[in-house]
N, CA and C atoms as a LAMMPS dump frame, in Angstrom:
ITEM: TIMESTEP
0
ITEM: NUMBER OF ATOMS
558
ITEM: BOX BOUNDS ff ff ff
-5.0000000000000000e+02 5.0000000000000000e+02
-5.0000000000000000e+02 5.0000000000000000e+02
-5.0000000000000000e+02 5.0000000000000000e+02
ITEM: ATOMS id mol type element x y z
1 1 1 N 289.767 -222.448 -85.749
2 1 2 C 288.547 -222.973 -86.299
3 1 3 C 287.535 -221.828 -86.396
4 2 1 N 286.857 -221.768 -87.514
5 2 2 C 285.837 -220.745 -87.738
6 2 3 C 284.458 -221.368 -87.603
7 3 1 N 283.521 -220.569 -87.148
8 3 2 C 282.16 -221.047 -86.933
9 3 3 C 281.51 -221.484 -88.239
10 4 1 N 281.828 -220.791 -89.33
11 4 2 C 281.222 -221.141 -90.616
12 4 3 C 281.72 -222.493 -91.13
13 5 1 N 282.877 -222.944 -90.635
14 5 2 C 283.422 -224.241 -91.053
15 5 3 C 282.747 -225.408 -90.34
16 6 1 N 282.058 -225.128 -89.258
17 6 2 C 281.415 -226.184 -88.469
18 6 3 C 279.929 -225.82 -88.294
19 7 1 N 279.108 -226.115 -89.3
20 7 2 C 277.697 -225.72 -89.218
21 7 3 C 276.947 -226.385 -88.057
22 8 1 N 277.41 -227.576 -87.632
23 8 2 C 276.741 -228.249 -86.504
24 8 3 C 276.894 -227.43 -85.224
25 9 1 N 278.085 -226.858 -85.052
26 9 2 C 278.331 -226.039 -83.87
27 9 3 C 277.432 -224.799 -83.886
28 10 1 N 277.323 -224.181 -85.045
29 10 2 C 276.469 -223.006 -85.173
30 10 3 C 275.027 -223.352 -84.8
31 11 1 N 274.545 -224.467 -85.309
32 11 2 C 273.169 -224.891 -85.001
33 11 3 C 273.006 -225.196 -83.515
34 12 1 N 274.024 -225.812 -82.928
35 12 2 C 273.963 -226.13 -81.495
36 12 3 C 273.922 -224.856 -80.65
37 13 1 N 274.706 -223.873 -81.062
38 13 2 C 274.709 -222.599 -80.344
39 13 3 C 273.341 -221.931 -80.451
40 14 1 N 272.78 -221.954 -81.642
41 14 2 C 271.463 -221.347 -81.835
42 14 3 C 270.375 -222.067 -81.04
43 15 1 N 270.592 -223.352 -80.764
44 15 2 C 269.61 -224.136 -80.005
45 15 3 C 269.76 -223.979 -78.489
46 16 1 N 270.821 -223.318 -78.051
47 16 2 C 271.018 -223.12 -76.61
48 16 3 C 269.864 -222.297 -76.027
49 17 1 N 269.586 -222.494 -74.754
50 17 2 C 268.569 -221.66 -74.104
51 17 3 C 268.997 -220.185 -74.121
52 18 1 N 268.037 -219.324 -74.169
53 18 2 C 268.282 -217.891 -74.277
54 18 3 C 269.188 -217.369 -73.163
55 19 1 N 268.97 -217.821 -71.962
56 19 2 C 269.758 -217.359 -70.817
57 19 3 C 271.239 -217.723 -70.987
58 20 1 N 271.49 -218.921 -71.462
59 20 2 C 272.871 -219.37 -71.663
60 20 3 C 273.529 -218.603 -72.815
61 21 1 N 272.771 -218.353 -73.88
62 21 2 C 273.296 -217.563 -74.994
63 21 3 C 273.65 -216.151 -74.528
64 22 1 N 272.804 -215.578 -73.683
65 22 2 C 273.069 -214.233 -73.168
66 22 3 C 274.372 -214.191 -72.374
67 23 1 N 274.597 -215.206 -71.541
68 23 2 C 275.842 -215.271 -70.763
69 23 3 C 277.055 -215.346 -71.684
70 24 1 N 276.971 -216.215 -72.695
71 24 2 C 278.081 -216.348 -73.642
72 24 3 C 278.313 -215.041 -74.403
73 25 1 N 277.23 -214.42 -74.814
74 25 2 C 277.339 -213.164 -75.549
75 25 3 C 278.011 -212.085 -74.695
76 26 1 N 277.607 -211.977 -73.458
77 26 2 C 278.213 -210.98 -72.569
78 26 3 C 279.693 -211.264 -72.323
79 27 1 N 280.05 -212.53 -72.2
80 27 2 C 281.474 -212.883 -72.033
81 27 3 C 282.274 -212.486 -73.264
82 28 1 N 281.716 -212.742 -74.444
83 28 2 C 282.414 -212.387 -75.683
84 28 3 C 282.549 -210.871 -75.837
85 29 1 N 281.472 -210.162 -75.571
86 29 2 C 281.499 -208.704 -75.695
87 29 3 C 282.52 -208.109 -74.739
88 30 1 N 282.61 -208.656 -73.552
89 30 2 C 283.521 -208.137 -72.534
90 30 3 C 284.989 -208.255 -72.944
91 31 1 N 285.302 -209.125 -73.883
92 31 2 C 286.695 -209.304 -74.323
93 31 3 C 287.135 -208.226 -75.315
94 32 1 N 286.192 -207.441 -75.833
95 32 2 C 286.509 -206.424 -76.832
96 32 3 C 286.102 -205.046 -76.299
97 33 1 N 287.092 -204.272 -75.833
98 33 2 C 286.809 -202.966 -75.23
99 33 3 C 286.161 -202.004 -76.219
100 34 1 N 286.593 -202.071 -77.476
101 34 2 C 286.018 -201.195 -78.492
102 34 3 C 284.543 -201.502 -78.697
103 35 1 N 284.217 -202.776 -78.729
104 35 2 C 282.818 -203.174 -78.886
105 35 3 C 281.99 -202.73 -77.684
106 36 1 N 282.547 -202.857 -76.493
107 36 2 C 281.84 -202.411 -75.285
108 36 3 C 281.56 -200.911 -75.378
109 37 1 N 282.574 -200.135 -75.783
110 37 2 C 282.37 -198.692 -75.885
111 37 3 C 281.374 -198.349 -76.993
112 38 1 N 281.453 -199.066 -78.119
113 38 2 C 280.499 -198.833 -79.212
114 38 3 C 279.07 -199.112 -78.749
115 39 1 N 278.877 -200.218 -78.057
116 39 2 C 277.541 -200.554 -77.556
117 39 3 C 277.071 -199.538 -76.514
118 40 1 N 277.983 -199.098 -75.671
119 40 2 C 277.636 -198.066 -74.686
120 40 3 C 277.151 -196.81 -75.399
121 41 1 N 277.904 -196.397 -76.411
122 41 2 C 277.514 -195.21 -77.172
123 41 3 C 276.162 -195.416 -77.851
124 42 1 N 276.017 -196.541 -78.51
125 42 2 C 274.809 -196.806 -79.293
126 42 3 C 273.563 -196.956 -78.413
127 43 1 N 273.717 -197.586 -77.275
128 43 2 C 272.551 -197.916 -76.456
129 43 3 C 272.267 -196.919 -75.331
130 44 1 N 273.288 -196.252 -74.835
131 44 2 C 273.103 -195.441 -73.633
132 44 3 C 273.357 -193.946 -73.811
133 45 1 N 273.953 -193.552 -74.915
134 45 2 C 274.294 -192.142 -75.08
135 45 3 C 273.351 -191.469 -76.073
136 46 1 N 273.341 -190.128 -76.021
137 46 2 C 272.488 -189.365 -76.927
138 46 3 C 273.315 -188.296 -77.648
139 47 1 N 272.642 -187.375 -78.317
140 47 2 C 273.303 -186.336 -79.103
141 47 3 C 274.229 -185.466 -78.25
142 48 1 N 273.835 -185.184 -77.025
143 48 2 C 274.689 -184.378 -76.137
144 48 3 C 275.995 -185.096 -75.822
145 49 1 N 275.906 -186.41 -75.654
146 49 2 C 277.118 -187.185 -75.385
147 49 3 C 278.048 -187.173 -76.595
148 50 1 N 277.461 -187.222 -77.795
149 50 2 C 278.275 -187.138 -79.011
150 50 3 C 278.993 -185.794 -79.061
151 51 1 N 278.289 -184.726 -78.751
152 51 2 C 278.914 -183.401 -78.737
153 51 3 C 280.041 -183.331 -77.705
154 52 1 N 279.838 -183.958 -76.556
155 52 2 C 280.892 -183.996 -75.534
156 52 3 C 282.104 -184.773 -76.029
157 53 1 N 281.857 -185.886 -76.701
158 53 2 C 282.958 -186.681 -77.258
159 53 3 C 283.758 -185.853 -78.267
160 54 1 N 283.044 -185.17 -79.155
161 54 2 C 283.703 -184.373 -80.186
162 54 3 C 284.494 -183.235 -79.544
163 55 1 N 283.914 -182.574 -78.566
164 55 2 C 284.614 -181.491 -77.856
165 55 3 C 285.891 -182.022 -77.202
166 56 1 N 285.804 -183.188 -76.606
167 56 2 C 286.955 -183.825 -75.976
168 56 3 C 288.052 -184.103 -77.011
169 57 1 N 287.664 -184.532 -78.192
170 57 2 C 288.654 -184.824 -79.237
171 57 3 C 289.294 -183.533 -79.738
172 58 1 N 288.512 -182.468 -79.884
173 58 2 C 289.102 -181.173 -80.252
174 58 3 C 290.173 -180.768 -79.235
175 59 1 N 289.886 -180.975 -77.972
176 59 2 C 290.862 -180.646 -76.926
177 59 3 C 292.112 -181.515 -77.049
178 60 1 N 291.922 -182.804 -77.351
179 60 2 C 293.071 -183.698 -77.544
180 60 3 C 293.905 -183.263 -78.742
181 61 1 N 293.239 -182.842 -79.808
182 61 2 C 293.951 -182.382 -81.005
183 61 3 C 294.804 -181.162 -80.66
184 62 1 N 294.2 -180.187 -79.999
185 62 2 C 294.951 -178.979 -79.626
186 62 3 C 296.117 -179.313 -78.699
187 63 1 N 295.882 -180.197 -77.75
188 63 2 C 296.934 -180.601 -76.821
189 63 3 C 298.085 -181.29 -77.558
190 64 1 N 297.759 -182.154 -78.509
191 64 2 C 298.796 -182.862 -79.266
192 64 3 C 299.62 -181.883 -80.104
193 65 1 N 298.958 -180.91 -80.723
194 65 2 C 299.695 -179.891 -81.474
195 65 3 C 300.601 -179.09 -80.541
196 66 1 N 300.107 -178.759 -79.358
197 66 2 C 300.923 -178.006 -78.397
198 66 3 C 302.126 -178.82 -77.927
199 67 1 N 301.923 -180.122 -77.699
200 67 2 C 303.042 -180.984 -77.283
201 67 3 C 304.114 -181.051 -78.361
202 68 1 N 303.691 -181.08 -79.613
203 68 2 C 304.632 -181.233 -80.726
204 68 3 C 305.26 -179.915 -81.144
205 69 1 N 304.717 -178.815 -80.675
206 69 2 C 305.132 -177.504 -81.178
207 69 3 C 306.627 -177.232 -81
208 70 1 N 307.201 -177.636 -79.901
209 70 2 C 308.627 -177.353 -79.68
210 70 3 C 309.534 -178.187 -80.594
211 71 1 N 309.009 -179.26 -81.179
212 71 2 C 309.798 -180.091 -82.093
213 71 3 C 309.642 -179.669 -83.554
214 72 1 N 308.63 -178.863 -83.82
215 72 2 C 308.36 -178.427 -85.194
216 72 3 C 308.73 -176.95 -85.282
217 73 1 N 309.763 -176.654 -86.108
218 73 2 C 310.244 -175.275 -86.166
219 73 3 C 310.922 -174.991 -87.496
220 74 1 N 311.355 -173.745 -87.657
221 74 2 C 312.041 -173.308 -88.877
222 74 3 C 313.486 -173.791 -88.936
223 75 1 N 314.051 -174.15 -87.811
224 75 2 C 315.481 -174.454 -87.74
225 75 3 C 315.811 -175.744 -88.476
226 76 1 N 315.106 -176.807 -88.161
227 76 2 C 315.354 -178.084 -88.819
228 76 3 C 314.082 -178.503 -89.559
229 77 1 N 313.962 -178.026 -90.779
230 77 2 C 312.743 -178.255 -91.563
231 77 3 C 312.535 -179.741 -91.818
232 78 1 N 313.605 -180.467 -92.119
233 78 2 C 313.475 -181.893 -92.423
234 78 3 C 312.887 -182.651 -91.231
235 79 1 N 313.427 -182.398 -90.042
236 79 2 C 312.902 -183.043 -88.84
237 79 3 C 311.477 -182.572 -88.553
238 80 1 N 311.207 -181.326 -88.842
239 80 2 C 309.875 -180.774 -88.604
240 80 3 C 308.825 -181.443 -89.485
241 81 1 N 309.189 -181.727 -90.737
242 81 2 C 308.261 -182.46 -91.612
243 81 3 C 307.927 -183.815 -90.992
244 82 1 N 308.95 -184.496 -90.532
245 82 2 C 308.748 -185.82 -89.936
246 82 3 C 307.909 -185.729 -88.66
247 83 1 N 308.2 -184.764 -87.816
248 83 2 C 307.469 -184.63 -86.558
249 83 3 C 306.004 -184.282 -86.802
250 84 1 N 305.746 -183.413 -87.765
251 84 2 C 304.354 -183.079 -88.077
252 84 3 C 303.631 -184.303 -88.628
253 85 1 N 304.307 -185.075 -89.456
254 85 2 C 303.695 -186.299 -89.983
255 85 3 C 303.331 -187.252 -88.846
256 86 1 N 304.236 -187.432 -87.896
257 86 2 C 303.945 -188.301 -86.749
258 86 3 C 302.772 -187.761 -85.929
259 87 1 N 302.74 -186.463 -85.75
260 87 2 C 301.631 -185.84 -85.013
261 87 3 C 300.312 -186.064 -85.74
262 88 1 N 300.313 -185.86 -87.051
263 88 2 C 299.087 -186.039 -87.834
264 88 3 C 298.603 -187.484 -87.793
265 89 1 N 299.531 -188.421 -87.821
266 89 2 C 299.14 -189.835 -87.751
267 89 3 C 298.55 -190.166 -86.378
268 90 1 N 299.123 -189.607 -85.336
269 90 2 C 298.576 -189.807 -83.99
270 90 3 C 297.156 -189.263 -83.91
271 91 1 N 296.965 -188.068 -84.433
272 91 2 C 295.641 -187.444 -84.405
273 91 3 C 294.642 -188.219 -85.254
274 92 1 N 295.106 -188.732 -86.364
275 92 2 C 294.227 -189.531 -87.22
276 92 3 C 293.77 -190.791 -86.497
277 93 1 N 294.657 -191.372 -85.706
278 93 2 C 294.286 -192.55 -84.916
279 93 3 C 293.191 -192.234 -83.91
280 94 1 N 293.266 -191.055 -83.312
281 94 2 C 292.231 -190.635 -82.362
282 94 3 C 290.888 -190.499 -83.074
283 95 1 N 290.904 -189.893 -84.254
284 95 2 C 289.662 -189.728 -85.023
285 95 3 C 289.157 -191.089 -85.504
286 96 1 N 290.062 -191.957 -85.933
287 96 2 C 289.655 -193.302 -86.379
288 96 3 C 288.917 -194.038 -85.27
289 97 1 N 289.427 -193.947 -84.054
290 97 2 C 288.778 -194.612 -82.923
291 97 3 C 287.396 -194.012 -82.671
292 98 1 N 287.3 -192.702 -82.745
293 98 2 C 286.01 -192.02 -82.575
294 98 3 C 285.001 -192.526 -83.618
295 99 1 N 285.437 -192.646 -84.855
296 99 2 C 284.547 -193.104 -85.93
297 99 3 C 284.159 -194.56 -85.706
298 100 1 N 285.096 -195.351 -85.245
299 100 2 C 284.816 -196.758 -84.962
300 100 3 C 283.731 -196.888 -83.894
301 101 1 N 283.729 -195.996 -82.934
302 101 2 C 282.753 -196.037 -81.846
303 101 3 C 281.418 -195.427 -82.275
304 102 1 N 281.454 -194.256 -82.903
305 102 2 C 280.217 -193.501 -83.146
306 102 3 C 279.617 -193.699 -84.535
307 103 1 N 280.443 -194.008 -85.516
308 103 2 C 280.002 -194.13 -86.914
309 103 3 C 279.415 -192.815 -87.445
310 104 1 N 279.79 -191.689 -86.849
311 104 2 C 279.229 -190.393 -87.222
312 104 3 C 280.106 -189.71 -88.269
313 105 1 N 279.571 -189.553 -89.473
314 105 2 C 280.339 -188.988 -90.585
315 105 3 C 280.537 -187.476 -90.466
316 106 1 N 279.567 -186.777 -89.92
317 106 2 C 279.696 -185.322 -89.81
318 106 3 C 280.824 -184.96 -88.846
319 107 1 N 280.846 -185.595 -87.689
320 107 2 C 281.932 -185.285 -86.746
321 107 3 C 283.274 -185.771 -87.29
322 108 1 N 283.282 -186.884 -88.022
323 108 2 C 284.532 -187.334 -88.648
324 108 3 C 285.049 -186.263 -89.605
325 109 1 N 284.158 -185.751 -90.447
326 109 2 C 284.549 -184.71 -91.4
327 109 3 C 285.079 -183.478 -90.663
328 110 1 N 284.336 -183.026 -89.66
329 110 2 C 284.738 -181.825 -88.922
330 110 3 C 286.102 -181.995 -88.262
331 111 1 N 286.321 -183.143 -87.644
332 111 2 C 287.586 -183.378 -86.941
333 111 3 C 288.75 -183.488 -87.918
334 112 1 N 288.554 -184.231 -88.998
335 112 2 C 289.636 -184.367 -89.991
336 112 3 C 289.931 -183.023 -90.666
337 113 1 N 288.899 -182.276 -90.953
338 113 2 C 289.061 -180.946 -91.552
339 113 3 C 289.818 -180.035 -90.578
340 114 1 N 289.467 -180.106 -89.324
341 114 2 C 290.126 -179.289 -88.304
342 114 3 C 291.62 -179.621 -88.22
343 115 1 N 291.956 -180.888 -88.26
344 115 2 C 293.366 -181.3 -88.206
345 115 3 C 294.123 -180.735 -89.401
346 116 1 N 293.535 -180.858 -90.59
347 116 2 C 294.17 -180.321 -91.801
348 116 3 C 294.353 -178.805 -91.67
349 117 1 N 293.285 -178.122 -91.293
350 117 2 C 293.355 -176.662 -91.188
351 117 3 C 294.377 -176.22 -90.141
352 118 1 N 294.41 -176.917 -89.019
353 118 2 C 295.373 -176.562 -87.972
354 118 3 C 296.808 -176.787 -88.447
355 119 1 N 297.045 -177.888 -89.147
356 119 2 C 298.411 -178.148 -89.625
357 119 3 C 298.83 -177.077 -90.626
358 120 1 N 297.9 -176.643 -91.464
359 120 2 C 298.217 -175.598 -92.436
360 120 3 C 298.418 -174.241 -91.759
361 121 1 N 297.577 -173.916 -90.786
362 121 2 C 297.676 -172.584 -90.173
363 121 3 C 298.828 -172.489 -89.17
364 122 1 N 299.118 -173.568 -88.458
365 122 2 C 300.205 -173.53 -87.473
366 122 3 C 301.586 -173.623 -88.123
367 123 1 N 301.667 -174.374 -89.219
368 123 2 C 302.973 -174.643 -89.836
369 123 3 C 302.947 -174.401 -91.344
370 124 1 N 302.566 -173.214 -91.792
371 124 2 C 302.483 -172.977 -93.241
372 124 3 C 303.844 -173.106 -93.935
373 125 1 N 304.914 -172.801 -93.218
374 125 2 C 306.254 -172.865 -93.801
375 125 3 C 306.662 -174.29 -94.181
376 126 1 N 306.016 -175.298 -93.603
377 126 2 C 306.334 -176.681 -93.971
378 126 3 C 305.676 -177.092 -95.285
379 127 1 N 304.78 -176.26 -95.783
380 127 2 C 304.063 -176.593 -97.014
381 127 3 C 304.407 -175.646 -98.157
382 128 1 N 305.48 -174.899 -98.015
383 128 2 C 305.878 -173.988 -99.076
384 128 3 C 306.541 -174.773 -100.196
385 129 1 N 306.463 -174.238 -101.406
386 129 2 C 306.897 -174.988 -102.584
387 129 3 C 308.384 -175.309 -102.59
388 130 1 N 309.194 -174.528 -101.92
389 130 2 C 310.631 -174.795 -101.956
390 130 3 C 311.08 -175.859 -100.95
391 131 1 N 310.211 -176.322 -100.067
392 131 2 C 310.622 -177.353 -99.113
393 131 3 C 310.587 -178.71 -99.803
394 132 1 N 311.715 -179.413 -99.736
395 132 2 C 311.823 -180.706 -100.412
396 132 3 C 312.478 -181.715 -99.473
397 133 1 N 312.585 -182.935 -99.956
398 133 2 C 313.209 -184.001 -99.188
399 133 3 C 312.239 -185.145 -98.968
400 134 1 N 312.779 -186.27 -98.505
401 134 2 C 311.946 -187.455 -98.29
402 134 3 C 310.845 -187.212 -97.268
403 135 1 N 311.194 -186.577 -96.16
404 135 2 C 310.187 -186.334 -95.127
405 135 3 C 309.107 -185.368 -95.604
406 136 1 N 309.507 -184.37 -96.389
407 136 2 C 308.517 -183.439 -96.95
408 136 3 C 307.586 -184.192 -97.89
409 137 1 N 308.166 -185.037 -98.713
410 137 2 C 307.368 -185.816 -99.669
411 137 3 C 306.388 -186.735 -98.947
412 138 1 N 306.854 -187.371 -97.884
413 138 2 C 305.967 -188.248 -97.097
414 138 3 C 304.823 -187.45 -96.478
415 139 1 N 305.148 -186.279 -95.951
416 139 2 C 304.119 -185.421 -95.359
417 139 3 C 303.102 -184.995 -96.413
418 140 1 N 303.574 -184.581 -97.582
419 140 2 C 302.666 -184.135 -98.641
420 140 3 C 301.776 -185.284 -99.112
421 141 1 N 302.365 -186.464 -99.256
422 141 2 C 301.569 -187.622 -99.678
423 141 3 C 300.519 -187.98 -98.626
424 142 1 N 300.901 -187.885 -97.364
425 142 2 C 299.954 -188.18 -96.29
426 142 3 C 298.808 -187.166 -96.301
427 143 1 N 299.151 -185.895 -96.399
428 143 2 C 298.113 -184.863 -96.434
429 143 3 C 297.226 -185.032 -97.671
430 144 1 N 297.821 -185.429 -98.775
431 144 2 C 297.041 -185.675 -99.995
432 144 3 C 296.004 -186.767 -99.735
433 145 1 N 296.415 -187.833 -99.066
434 145 2 C 295.487 -188.913 -98.728
435 145 3 C 294.388 -188.455 -97.787
436 146 1 N 294.744 -187.642 -96.793
437 146 2 C 293.738 -187.117 -95.86
438 146 3 C 292.75 -186.204 -96.589
439 147 1 N 293.268 -185.405 -97.524
440 147 2 C 292.394 -184.522 -98.302
441 147 3 C 291.423 -185.328 -99.162
442 148 1 N 291.912 -186.414 -99.739
443 148 2 C 291.021 -187.279 -100.529
444 148 3 C 289.921 -187.865 -99.654
445 149 1 N 290.276 -188.266 -98.439
446 149 2 C 289.288 -188.818 -97.513
447 149 3 C 288.245 -187.762 -97.14
448 150 1 N 288.695 -186.575 -96.814
449 150 2 C 287.774 -185.487 -96.482
450 150 3 C 286.847 -185.204 -97.664
451 151 1 N 287.424 -185.177 -98.852
452 151 2 C 286.65 -184.903 -100.059
453 151 3 C 285.593 -185.981 -100.289
454 152 1 N 285.956 -187.241 -100.071
455 152 2 C 284.979 -188.32 -100.287
456 152 3 C 283.839 -188.24 -99.27
457 153 1 N 284.15 -187.874 -98.035
458 153 2 C 283.093 -187.699 -97.023
459 153 3 C 282.212 -186.507 -97.4
460 154 1 N 282.854 -185.414 -97.787
461 154 2 C 282.132 -184.193 -98.163
462 154 3 C 281.167 -184.459 -99.317
463 155 1 N 281.604 -185.218 -100.3
464 155 2 C 280.765 -185.5 -101.472
465 155 3 C 279.514 -186.3 -101.13
466 156 1 N 279.529 -187.038 -100.036
467 156 2 C 278.374 -187.849 -99.647
468 156 3 C 277.357 -187.056 -98.825
469 157 1 N 277.722 -185.84 -98.448
470 157 2 C 276.821 -185.011 -97.65
471 157 3 C 275.643 -184.52 -98.48
472 158 1 N 274.568 -184.205 -97.779
473 158 2 C 273.406 -183.553 -98.378
474 158 3 C 273.82 -182.14 -98.798
475 159 1 N 273.131 -181.583 -99.767
476 159 2 C 273.471 -180.253 -100.287
477 159 3 C 273.508 -179.177 -99.199
478 160 1 N 272.625 -179.271 -98.219
479 160 2 C 272.611 -178.278 -97.137
480 160 3 C 273.903 -178.319 -96.325
481 161 1 N 274.365 -179.529 -96.033
482 161 2 C 275.626 -179.664 -95.292
483 161 3 C 276.797 -179.183 -96.137
484 162 1 N 276.773 -179.511 -97.417
485 162 2 C 277.84 -179.042 -98.306
486 162 3 C 277.9 -177.515 -98.295
487 163 1 N 276.749 -176.897 -98.332
488 163 2 C 276.693 -175.436 -98.305
489 163 3 C 277.301 -174.894 -97.01
490 164 1 N 276.991 -175.543 -95.896
491 164 2 C 277.506 -175.105 -94.594
492 164 3 C 279.032 -175.15 -94.528
493 165 1 N 279.631 -176.121 -95.194
494 165 2 C 281.084 -176.307 -95.114
495 165 3 C 281.843 -175.726 -96.304
496 166 1 N 281.144 -175.112 -97.237
497 166 2 C 281.799 -174.642 -98.457
498 166 3 C 282.891 -173.612 -98.175
499 167 1 N 282.68 -172.719 -97.224
500 167 2 C 283.714 -171.718 -96.901
501 167 3 C 284.996 -172.381 -96.41
502 168 1 N 284.859 -173.427 -95.603
503 168 2 C 286.043 -174.151 -95.123
504 168 3 C 286.774 -174.821 -96.278
505 169 1 N 286.018 -175.404 -97.186
506 169 2 C 286.617 -176.057 -98.357
507 169 3 C 287.345 -175.023 -99.209
508 170 1 N 286.727 -173.867 -99.41
509 170 2 C 287.368 -172.8 -100.187
510 170 3 C 288.659 -172.332 -99.519
511 171 1 N 288.637 -172.234 -98.202
512 171 2 C 289.828 -171.816 -97.45
513 171 3 C 290.97 -172.827 -97.631
514 172 1 N 290.639 -174.101 -97.563
515 172 2 C 291.652 -175.146 -97.769
516 172 3 C 292.199 -175.072 -99.188
517 173 1 N 291.312 -174.913 -100.179
518 173 2 C 291.75 -174.819 -101.577
519 173 3 C 292.658 -173.618 -101.803
520 174 1 N 292.351 -172.504 -101.168
521 174 2 C 293.189 -171.31 -101.294
522 174 3 C 294.594 -171.601 -100.776
523 175 1 N 294.681 -172.272 -99.647
524 175 2 C 295.994 -172.617 -99.101
525 175 3 C 296.719 -173.611 -100.01
526 176 1 N 295.984 -174.603 -100.531
527 176 2 C 296.609 -175.642 -101.353
528 176 3 C 297.244 -175.078 -102.623
529 177 1 N 296.707 -173.978 -103.138
530 177 2 C 297.275 -173.376 -104.347
531 177 3 C 298.718 -172.929 -104.124
532 178 1 N 299.081 -172.665 -102.867
533 178 2 C 300.431 -172.18 -102.549
534 178 3 C 301.372 -173.314 -102.134
535 179 1 N 300.922 -174.56 -102.26
536 179 2 C 301.72 -175.687 -101.772
537 179 3 C 302.065 -176.648 -102.905
538 180 1 N 303.011 -177.551 -102.645
539 180 2 C 303.314 -178.586 -103.63
540 180 3 C 302.304 -179.741 -103.615
541 181 1 N 301.326 -179.688 -102.718
542 181 2 C 300.319 -180.753 -102.661
543 181 3 C 299.378 -180.543 -103.833
544 182 1 N 299.4 -181.481 -104.754
545 182 2 C 298.627 -181.35 -105.984
546 182 3 C 297.231 -181.926 -105.781
547 183 1 N 296.365 -181.132 -105.159
548 183 2 C 295.005 -181.61 -104.897
549 183 3 C 294.095 -180.41 -104.751
550 184 1 N 292.862 -180.571 -105.215
551 184 2 C 291.874 -179.508 -105.055
552 184 3 C 290.565 -180.135 -104.633
553 185 1 N 290.025 -179.663 -103.521
554 185 2 C 288.709 -180.11 -103.077
555 185 3 C 287.672 -179.402 -103.928
556 186 1 N 286.754 -180.151 -104.459
557 186 2 C 285.706 -179.574 -105.326
558 186 3 C 284.512 -179.168 -104.519
């Protein structure tokens, strides 16, 4: 049953005493850990806490790449494409959760850009034009989607922020010219 389907219930809830509504609200909030963390961030944290969160995520990204490093190699390129894709999806989930909590677009852009740059710099051989196969194709399509997301965030930035990140965008574009990923960040 949805609240919008029973308008009498909605009105009754709104008519409850404030103290009782507060108790119900706290019980509901307590059932959703993400909401609790979002409210904690929004109500109790400041810019320094955001920087600490972002630093923590950078460390998680580096740790995840290090954990996956022994599985990603020149020997079995097909398996390496798949393993890198799994690693990138794991890292994307970490960033998604961060965005869900903080709603901060600048840190989202920085973290997603960092993941892309790290995957390109650590494993350039997985993005060379002669690498083919289903797993390679899946990896390229995934990276293409991530690049589109980064580009859409970048386009919404103020001109000053765009200027600050232009060198990173140029670096990514330079790498993309050598890959089968058909995408260019503007």
